[in-house]
C-alpha positions as CSV (number, residue, x, y, z in Angstrom):
1,M,-10.8,6.4,-9.8
2,P,-7.2,5.3,-9.0
3,S,-5.5,7.7,-6.5
4,A,-2.0,6.9,-7.9
5,W,-0.7,6.4,-11.4
6,F,2.6,4.7,-12.3
7,V,4.1,5.1,-15.8
8,G,6.9,3.1,-17.3
9,L,8.6,-0.2,-17.7
10,T,7.1,-3.7,-17.1
11,T,9.3,-6.7,-17.6
12,V,9.0,-10.4,-17.1
13,D,11.4,-11.3,-14.3
14,I,13.0,-14.7,-13.9
15,A,15.0,-14.7,-10.7
16,Y,17.1,-17.4,-9.1
17,G,18.4,-17.4,-5.6
18,V,21.8,-19.0,-5.1
19,D,24.4,-19.1,-2.3
20,S,27.1,-17.5,-4.5
21,Y,27.4,-16.1,-8.0
22,P,28.0,-19.0,-10.4
23,P,31.3,-19.2,-12.3
24,E,31.2,-18.9,-16.1
25,D,30.3,-22.0,-18.1
26,S,28.9,-23.9,-15.1
27,K,25.6,-25.3,-13.9
28,T,24.2,-24.3,-10.6
29,L,21.2,-25.6,-8.6
30,A,19.1,-22.7,-7.4
31,R,17.7,-22.6,-3.8
32,D,14.7,-20.5,-4.9
33,Q,13.1,-18.9,-7.9
34,F,10.6,-16.2,-8.8
35,L,8.6,-15.6,-12.0
36,G,6.4,-12.6,-12.5
37,A,6.2,-8.9,-13.4
38,G,9.2,-6.6,-12.8
39,G,10.4,-3.2,-13.8
40,P,10.5,0.1,-11.8
41,A,7.0,1.3,-12.5
42,A,5.4,-2.1,-12.2
43,N,7.1,-3.0,-8.9
44,A,6.2,0.5,-7.5
45,A,2.6,0.0,-8.5
46,V,2.4,-3.3,-6.7
47,A,4.0,-1.8,-3.6
48,F,1.4,1.0,-3.6
49,A,-1.4,-1.6,-4.0
50,V,-0.2,-3.8,-1.2
51,L,0.2,-0.9,1.3
52,S,-3.0,1.0,0.4
53,G,-5.4,-1.7,-0.5
54,D,-6.4,0.4,-3.5
55,S,-5.9,-0.4,-7.2
56,P,-3.4,2.0,-8.8
57,R,-3.2,2.5,-12.5
58,L,-0.1,1.3,-14.4
59,V,0.5,2.9,-17.8
60,T,3.0,0.7,-19.6
61,A,3.9,-1.3,-22.7
62,L,3.0,-5.0,-22.6
63,G,1.6,-5.9,-26.0
64,R,-0.1,-9.2,-26.9
65,D,2.8,-11.6,-27.0
66,H,2.1,-14.6,-24.9
67,L,4.9,-13.7,-22.5
68,A,3.1,-10.5,-21.6
69,D,0.4,-12.7,-20.1
70,I,2.8,-13.7,-17.3
71,A,3.4,-10.1,-16.2
72,R,-0.2,-9.1,-16.8
73,R,-1.6,-11.9,-14.6
74,D,0.8,-11.2,-11.8
75,L,0.0,-7.4,-11.8
76,V,-3.8,-8.0,-11.8
77,D,-3.4,-10.6,-9.0
78,N,-1.6,-7.9,-7.0
79,G,-4.4,-5.3,-7.5
80,V,-2.9,-3.2,-10.3
81,A,-5.1,-1.8,-13.1
82,I,-3.2,-1.9,-16.4
83,V,-3.4,0.6,-19.3
84,D,-1.4,-0.8,-22.2
85,A,0.0,1.8,-24.6
86,T,1.0,-0.9,-27.0
87,A,-2.0,-3.2,-26.7
88,D,-2.1,-4.0,-30.5
89,S,1.6,-4.6,-30.8
90,D,3.2,-8.1,-31.3
91,H,6.4,-7.1,-29.6
92,Q,7.9,-9.4,-27.0
93,P,8.1,-7.8,-23.5
94,P,11.6,-7.5,-22.1
95,V,12.6,-10.5,-20.1
96,S,15.0,-9.9,-17.2
97,S,17.2,-12.8,-16.1
98,I,18.4,-12.3,-12.5
99,V,20.8,-14.1,-10.2
100,V,20.5,-13.3,-6.5
101,A,23.6,-14.3,-4.6
102,R,23.0,-14.6,-0.8
103,E,26.6,-14.5,0.3
104,S,27.5,-11.2,-1.4
105,Q,24.0,-9.8,-1.0
106,S,24.0,-8.9,-4.7
107,R,21.7,-9.2,-7.6
108,T,22.9,-9.4,-11.2
109,I,20.4,-8.5,-14.0
110,V,20.6,-9.1,-17.7
111,S,17.7,-7.5,-19.7
112,L,16.8,-5.6,-22.8
113,D,15.1,-3.2,-20.5
114,G,12.4,-2.0,-23.0
115,S,15.1,-0.4,-25.2
116,R,13.6,-1.9,-28.4
117,I,10.0,-0.9,-27.6
118,T,8.4,2.4,-28.6
119,A,5.4,3.4,-26.4
120,P,3.6,6.4,-28.0
121,F,1.5,8.9,-26.0
122,S,-2.1,9.7,-26.9
123,D,-4.5,12.0,-25.1
124,G,-6.7,9.0,-24.3
125,L,-4.0,7.5,-22.2
126,A,-4.4,10.4,-19.8
127,N,-8.2,10.0,-19.3
128,G,-9.0,10.2,-15.6
129,L,-5.6,11.6,-14.6
130,S,-7.2,14.7,-13.1
131,D,-8.7,12.5,-10.4
132,A,-5.3,11.1,-9.3
133,K,-3.4,12.4,-6.3
134,I,0.1,11.4,-7.5
135,V,1.9,10.2,-10.6
136,L,5.2,8.3,-10.6
137,I,7.2,8.1,-13.8
138,D,10.4,6.0,-14.5
139,A,11.3,7.6,-17.9
140,H,11.8,4.3,-19.6
141,Y,9.4,5.2,-22.4
142,P,10.2,8.8,-23.2
143,E,7.2,9.8,-25.3
144,L,4.8,8.2,-22.9
145,S,6.6,9.6,-19.9
146,V,6.7,13.2,-21.2
147,G,3.1,13.1,-22.4
148,I,1.7,11.9,-19.0
149,A,3.9,14.3,-17.1
150,A,2.6,17.2,-19.2
151,A,-1.0,16.1,-18.6
152,A,-0.4,15.8,-14.9
153,N,1.0,19.3,-14.8
154,M,-2.0,20.6,-16.6
155,A,-4.3,18.8,-14.1
156,G,-2.3,19.9,-11.1
157,V,-1.3,16.4,-10.1
158,P,2.1,16.0,-8.4
159,V,4.7,14.2,-10.4
160,V,7.4,11.9,-8.8
161,L,10.4,10.9,-10.9
162,D,12.2,7.6,-10.3
163,A,15.6,8.6,-11.7
164,G,17.9,5.7,-11.0
165,R,20.3,6.4,-13.8
166,W,20.6,9.4,-16.1
167,K,18.3,9.1,-19.2
168,E,18.1,11.6,-22.1
169,A,14.3,11.9,-21.3
170,H,15.2,13.5,-18.0
171,K,16.0,16.7,-19.9
172,A,12.4,17.1,-20.8
173,L,11.0,15.6,-17.7
174,L,12.8,17.3,-14.8
175,P,11.2,20.7,-15.4
176,M,7.8,19.0,-15.0
177,V,8.7,17.1,-11.8
178,D,7.7,17.9,-8.2
179,V,9.7,15.2,-6.4
180,A,12.8,13.5,-7.8
181,I,14.2,10.4,-6.2
182,L,17.6,9.6,-7.5
183,S,20.1,6.8,-6.9
184,T,23.9,7.2,-6.5
185,A,24.1,5.9,-10.1
186,F,22.5,9.1,-11.4
187,E,25.3,10.9,-13.1
188,R,24.6,13.7,-15.5
189,P,27.2,13.5,-18.2
190,D,28.2,17.2,-18.3
191,L,28.2,17.7,-14.5
192,P,31.7,18.6,-13.4
193,S,31.1,17.1,-9.9
194,T,29.0,14.1,-8.9
195,T,28.9,14.7,-5.1
196,A,25.4,14.3,-3.7
197,D,25.2,18.0,-2.8
198,D,26.1,19.0,-6.3
199,V,23.7,16.6,-8.0
200,I,20.8,17.8,-5.7
201,D,21.6,21.4,-6.4
202,Y,21.7,20.7,-10.2
203,V,18.4,18.9,-10.1
204,R,16.6,21.5,-8.0
205,A,17.8,24.3,-10.3
206,I,16.0,22.6,-13.1
207,G,12.6,22.0,-11.5
208,P,11.8,19.7,-8.6
209,Q,12.3,21.3,-5.2
210,K,12.1,18.0,-3.3
211,V,15.0,15.8,-4.2
212,A,16.4,12.6,-2.5
213,I,19.3,10.3,-3.3
214,T,19.1,6.7,-2.2
215,C,22.2,4.7,-1.5
216,G,21.2,1.1,-1.1
217,S,21.7,0.2,2.5
218,G,23.2,3.6,3.2
219,P,21.5,6.7,4.4
220,I,19.1,8.7,2.1
221,Q,20.2,12.3,1.5
222,Y,17.4,14.8,0.9
223,S,16.7,18.4,0.3
224,D,13.4,20.3,0.0
225,E,12.3,24.0,0.2
226,S,13.1,24.3,3.9
227,R,15.6,21.7,5.0
228,S,18.3,19.3,4.0
229,G,19.6,16.2,5.8
230,V,19.9,12.4,5.9
231,I,17.6,9.6,6.8
232,A,19.2,6.6,8.4
233,V,18.4,3.2,6.9
234,Q,18.1,0.3,9.3
235,P,20.9,-2.3,8.7
236,V,19.6,-5.8,8.1
237,D,21.0,-9.1,6.9
238,A,19.7,-8.7,3.3
239,I,18.5,-11.8,1.4
240,D,17.5,-10.1,-1.8
241,T,17.8,-6.4,-2.8
242,L,16.0,-6.9,-6.1
243,G,13.4,-4.2,-6.6
244,A,14.0,-2.6,-3.2
245,G,14.3,0.8,-4.8
246,D,11.1,0.3,-6.8
247,I,9.3,-0.7,-3.7
248,L,10.6,2.3,-1.9
249,H,9.2,4.5,-4.6
250,G,5.8,2.9,-4.5
251,A,5.7,3.1,-0.7
252,F,6.7,6.8,-0.9
253,C,3.7,7.5,-3.1
254,H,1.4,5.7,-0.7
255,F,2.6,7.6,2.3
256,A,2.6,10.9,0.4
257,V,-1.0,10.4,-0.7
258,N,-1.9,9.7,2.9
259,G,-0.8,13.1,4.1
260,N,2.8,12.5,5.1
261,G,5.4,15.2,4.3
262,F,8.3,14.6,2.0
263,V,10.8,13.5,4.7
264,E,8.3,11.5,6.7
265,A,7.1,9.7,3.5
266,L,10.7,8.9,2.6
267,S,11.4,7.5,6.1
268,H,8.3,5.3,6.1
269,A,9.1,4.1,2.6
270,A,12.7,3.2,3.6
271,E,11.2,1.0,6.3
272,I,9.1,-0.9,3.8
273,A,12.1,-1.3,1.4
274,T,14.1,-2.7,4.3
275,V,11.4,-5.3,4.9
276,S,11.5,-6.3,1.3
277,C,15.3,-6.9,1.3
278,Q,14.8,-9.6,4.0
279,H,12.8,-11.9,1.6
280,F,13.5,-13.5,-1.7
281,G,11.8,-12.0,-4.8
282,T,9.7,-8.9,-5.1
283,R,6.5,-10.2,-3.7
284,R,7.1,-12.3,-0.6
285,W,7.5,-9.2,1.6
286,R,3.7,-8.7,1.2
287,E,3.2,-11.3,3.9
288,F,5.1,-9.3,6.5
289,V,3.3,-6.0,6.2
290,T,-0.4,-4.9,6.4
291,P,-2.1,-2.0,4.6
292,I,-0.8,1.1,6.3
293,R,-2.5,4.4,6.5
294,R,-0.3,6.8,8.4
């Protein structure tokens, strides 16, 4: 059975690499392009599969539209086992259009982001969950996310939350989470202060005792039951930061499953994410790492 489950968004990504961001109402010849699956949970699942050599389970919402076949084929080719919560639906999967500008080391994304898709939870979707060692949830599909998180709690399986930006589903999810990995964009609307320390304290008061805040190329701030601190991120000449956070989350799950502590798993995962930033697209970095069991 899969040792890791990933729950949440899958998109179809169309990314173009250019020297600089194009001006409005213009035509630009791209230097590179990528077409495949994207989304926080999907990219994290691929990262776990690459590093572990195992086949993680991705519980997501693809449907039977022909565009979903693009994402499905890419995920399967990368060793991910798919459970589709909307297998009988004709909905079109969200398509993300991405411009990666080398000079500014930026990526600009336009996407529906799954906001028009309802992914229901049923008990059958959690079959086999008790055999997993870790579950990562990105909260894009609230009913599915809460249902799997509750099932993981019942089974005693640790839950990791990818919380890039605040979502209403976090109210229900945070009390069920063991590890929360936030970004600096995570801003709870009613928080009087958004300093990293205050956000970490707020999140830990709700549930997860292991909390980290990533800051792109900046250091990762963390706090757990016994210590707080920062993890330095190696500076590099980034080519493409698309999906780097997702890859970090998948790598964290891999290292955590293999016995690394919270801080050590974060440190190793940051190294993998840094490698990914040095290559265009969210797959090419695979050629520069080997399955790691440390």
